[in-house]
C-alpha positions in Angstrom: 0.0 0.0 0.0 1.2 3.5 -0.7 1.9 6.3 1.8 -1.5 7.8 2.8 -1.2 11.8 2.1 -2.2 14.1 4.9 -5.3 16.2 4.1 -4.3 19.9 3.1 -5.3 22.3 6.0 -4.5 25.5 4.1 -4.8 26.5 0.4 -2.2 29.0 -0.7 -4.6 30.5 -3.1 -2.0 33.1 -4.7 0.2 30.2 -5.7 -2.4 27.4 -6.5 -5.0 29.8 -8.2 -3.1 33.0 -9.3 -6.0 34.0 -11.4 -8.6 34.0 -8.7 -10.3 37.3 -7.5 -8.8 36.5 -4.0 -5.3 36.5 -5.6 -6.0 39.7 -7.3 -6.9 41.0 -3.9 -3.5 40.2 -2.6 -2.0 41.9 -5.5 -3.9 45.0 -4.8 -2.6 44.8 -1.3 1.0 44.6 -2.7 0.3 47.6 -4.8 -1.0 49.6 -1.9 2.1 48.8 0.1 4.1 50.7 -2.7 2.1 53.9 -1.8 3.1 53.7 2.0 6.8 53.7 0.9 6.9 57.0 -0.9 8.4 58.7 2.2 9.8 55.8 4.0 10.6 52.2 2.7 8.9 49.4 4.8 11.2 46.4 4.0 10.5 44.6 7.3 6.8 44.0 7.9 5.1 42.5 11.0 1.5 40.8 10.4 -0.5 40.2 13.5 -4.1 40.4 14.7 -6.0 41.0 17.7 -6.6 37.4 18.5 -6.0 33.8 17.3 -7.7 32.6 14.3 -8.1 36.0 12.5 -6.2 34.7 9.7 -2.9 36.5 10.0 -0.6 33.7 9.1 -2.5 32.9 5.8 -2.7 36.5 4.8 1.2 36.8 5.7 1.7 33.7 3.5 -0.2 35.0 0.5 1.2 38.4 0.6 4.8 37.0 0.6 4.0 34.9 -2.5 2.5 37.8 -4.7 5.7 40.0 -3.5 7.8 37.1 -4.6 5.7 36.8 -8.0 6.4 40.5 -8.6 10.3 39.8 -8.7 11.3 40.8 -5.2 13.4 38.5 -3.0 11.4 37.7 0.0 11.7 35.7 3.2 8.9 34.8 5.6 10.0 34.4 9.1 7.6 32.6 11.5 8.1 34.5 14.9 4.9 33.0 16.4 7.0 31.0 18.9 4.0 29.7 20.7 1.6 28.4 17.9 3.6 28.4 14.6 1.9 27.5 11.5 3.9 28.6 8.3 5.6 25.3 8.1 2.2 23.8 7.8 1.0 26.2 5.3 4.2 25.5 3.1 4.3 21.9 4.0 7.9 22.1 5.4 9.8 20.6 8.2 10.2 22.5 11.4 12.9 20.8 13.1 15.2 24.0 12.9 14.1 27.5 12.7 14.0 30.9 14.3 14.4 29.6 17.9 17.6 27.8 16.8 19.2 30.8 15.3 18.3 33.0 18.3 19.3 30.2 21.1 22.1 28.6 19.3 23.5 31.4 17.0 23.0 29.3 14.0 23.8 30.8 10.6 20.7 31.9 8.6 21.4 29.7 5.9 21.2 26.6 8.2 17.6 27.2 8.9 16.4 28.7 5.6 14.0 26.6 3.5 13.1 27.0 -0.3 9.5 27.4 -1.1 7.5 26.2 -4.1 7.6 29.9 -5.3 10.4 31.6 -6.8 12.3 34.5 -4.9 10.5 33.2 -1.7 12.3 31.5 1.3 11.0 30.4 4.5 12.3 30.3 8.1 10.1 28.3 10.3 9.8 28.8 13.9 11.8 25.9 15.1 11.1 24.1 18.2 8.9 26.0 20.6 11.2 27.6 23.5 10.2 28.0 27.0 10.8 31.7 27.1 9.3 33.2 23.6 9.0 36.7 25.2 12.5 36.9 26.4 13.9 35.4 23.3 12.1 37.8 21.0 13.1 40.8 23.2 16.9 40.4 22.8 19.8 41.7 20.8 19.9 38.3 19.0 16.5 38.9 17.4 17.4 42.5 16.4 20.6 41.3 14.8 18.7 38.2 13.2 16.2 40.7 11.4 19.0 43.1 10.5 21.0 40.4 8.6 17.8 39.4 6.9 17.3 42.8 5.5 20.7 42.8 4.1 20.0 39.8 2.0 16.3 40.3 1.2 14.2 43.0 -0.5 11.3 42.2 2.0 11.2 40.3 5.3 7.8 39.4 6.3 7.2 38.4 9.9 4.3 36.4 11.1 3.9 37.5 14.7 1.5 36.2 17.5 -1.8 37.9 18.2 -1.5 41.4 19.8 -3.7 40.8 22.8 -2.8 37.3 23.6 0.8 37.9 24.6 3.3 40.9 24.7 5.3 39.1 21.8 3.8 41.1 18.9 4.4 44.4 20.7 8.1 43.6 21.2 8.5 42.6 17.5 6.6 45.8 16.3 9.4 48.0 17.6 12.0 46.1 15.4 10.3 46.2 12.1 9.6 49.2 9.6 5.9 48.7 9.7 2.9 46.7 11.0 -0.2 45.4 9.3 -3.1 44.4 11.7 -5.3 41.5 10.2 -9.0 41.4 11.1 -11.6 38.8 10.5 -14.9 39.8 9.0 -17.9 39.3 11.3 -15.5 37.8 13.8 -13.0 40.5 15.2 -14.9 42.6 17.8 -14.5 46.2 17.4 -13.5 46.8 21.0 -10.7 44.3 20.7 -9.5 45.7 17.3 -9.3 49.1 18.8 -7.4 47.8 21.8 -5.0 46.0 19.7 -4.4 49.2 17.7 -3.8 51.2 20.8 -1.6 48.5 22.1 0.7 48.6 19.0 0.7 52.4 19.1 1.8 52.4 22.7 4.6 50.0 21.9 5.7 52.6 19.1 4.8 50.5 16.3 4.5 52.1 12.7 0.9 50.8 12.0 0.6 51.3 8.1 -2.6 49.4 7.6 -5.4 47.0 8.3 -6.5 44.1 6.2 -10.1 42.6 6.6 -10.3 39.2 5.3 -12.8 36.4 5.0 -15.5 38.7 3.8 -18.6 37.2 2.6 -18.8 38.6 -0.8 -22.5 37.6 -1.7 -23.7 38.8 1.6 -22.0 42.1 1.2 -23.2 42.5 -2.4 -19.8 43.4 -3.6 -20.1 44.4 -7.4 -18.2 42.6 -10.2 -16.2 40.5 -7.7 -14.5 43.4 -6.0 -12.7 42.9 -2.7 -12.2 45.9 -0.4 -9.7 46.9 2.3 -8.3 49.9 3.7 -4.7 50.9 3.9 -3.8 53.9 6.4 -1.3 56.2 5.1 -0.4 59.4 7.4 -3.9 59.4 9.0 -5.7 58.9 5.5 -7.7 55.9 4.3 -7.2 54.7 0.9 -9.8 52.3 -0.6 -8.7 49.8 -3.3 
């Protein structure tokens, strides 16, 4: 008997269905990122959400794919050291990763894995450490992200939820910009506002908000359009 394949948990839609309307929405998000870089380049980006299950990890993965498809060199780093998922999304091993680099000072090349997408590399979380907050709030993490920025056009960081632990606020101070991912009909308004305020208090450069899992039929979107807003200097842009 042949080896039984595990059922896919995630669909990396921008890679598997690049002509779908959802893939086009991610390409629009990629375009809007360019608008935020007029005055200041945002080469290291943290994506987080108020709470678990808001879709931040899948949003990070698909944004990384469309950036790579545009010809940029991209590395996706799973810094959710409590509940990582990027290795599952890309169907990769997770024996070594971020935690090994930070704790054991491993060379980045030893933990970087190729992805099915040209120009896109993945660094999974590695073994879950006993002290994620202390590990992320260290000179080792700052040096790790700085080295990645020297090698890639974009460094996308998948961080933990903002309200669950302090990790996201710590990471927010170490990147150029933060994108907050909200889940339609699930993310509470009060929780979303609190997450935004917590990031602001941490000194984060919050460049935008992505609303995902929108019920297009229920919201009567015209001609399969997908809407989201990107904040830029206090102004909202609709795409």
